[in-house]
N, C-alpha and C positions, 0 to 999 in steps of 0.2 A: 748781167745786162744793165747798162746805165739807163737812167730815166729817159733821156733824150732818144736813146735807141728804141726803147719800148714805145714811146710816142710815135716814132717814125715807122716802126714795124706794124703798129696797129693801123696807122694811116695807110700804109702800103697794102695791108691785108684788105681793108675796105675798098681802096681804089682798084685793086686787081679784080675784085668781084663786082665792080660798079655799084657798090653799096653807099658811096659817099652821098648820093642823092637821097637816101633814106636816113642818113645820119644827121637829121635836123636836131637842134637843141631839145625840142620837145620829145622827139622819139628817143633820143639818147638818155634824157632825164627819166623817162618812163621805163626804159630798159634797165637803167641803174637801180631804180626803185624795185623793179621786179626781181633783179638778182639779189638785192639786199634782203628782200622778202624770202627768197630761197635759202639764204644764209640763216635768217632768223628761224625759219622752219626747223632747221636742224636742232636748234637749242630750245625750241618752244616749250616743251614739257619737261625739260630736265631740271633737276634740283641744282642749286649753285655748285654743289660738290661734283655732280655729274658733268656739269658744263666745264668745270676746270679740268676734268679728266678726258674730255672729248677726243683729244689727240692720241689717247692710249689705244683706241681701236683703229686698226689700219684702214678699214673700209670707211668709217666715219671721218677719219683724218683726211683721207683723200677727198671726200665730199666737201669738207670744210676748205681745204686748199683750193679746190676747183671753184667753189662759190666765191671765196675771197678774190681769186684771180679774175673771175667774171666781173665782180664789183669794181676792182681796180681798172680793168680794161675799159669798161663803160665810163668810169670817171675820167680816165686819161683821154678817151676819145671826146667826151663832152668838153673838157677843158681845151683840147686841141681845136675843136670846131669853133669854140668861143674865143680862141686866142688868149686863154688865161694861163699864166705861168703858175702852175700848182705849187711849186716849191716857194715862190715868192709870196703867193697868196697865203700859204700855210704859215710862213714866217710872220707875215703881217697879222694874221689872226691869232697866232700865239702871243704876240705882243699885246693885242687887245685883251686876250684872256688873262694874261699876267696882271694887267691893270684891274680887270674885273674881279679877279680872285687872288688878292694879295695873300702871300703865304701865312702871314700872322693872323688873318681872318679865316682862311679857307682850310688850313691844315686839319685833316681828319674829318672834314665835314662834307656832306654831299648836297648842301643847300645851294639853291640858285643864288647867283651873285647879288641880286636885289634883296635877299634876306640876310646876308652876312652882316652888313653894317647895322641893320635894325637891332639884331640881337647882341651886338658887341658894344652898343652905346649905352 
């Protein structure tokens, strides 16, 4: 499925159920946060090694796929309601992050961008 088709299908799904009136930016943002929380819950007490292997268990893998799909669905709906082109916004943000995190300063480091330059000077 192409991205535009996903957006259209999610819009149609909401419209067919007369849910568009509930899909305010506030409600969609809250639903997105809730679904992200459900995804986080799956990983909450796992070790880093266990989290890397989470897709090895079919039942847990299905949970992860479903929660990721829910997060994506609410994100796409929110962007649609706000008329935000997610692919364009993502490309713009990637350019911003490329400037904030130049390879020569950020490679192999997890520091926030405002700490990279301090330690390299």
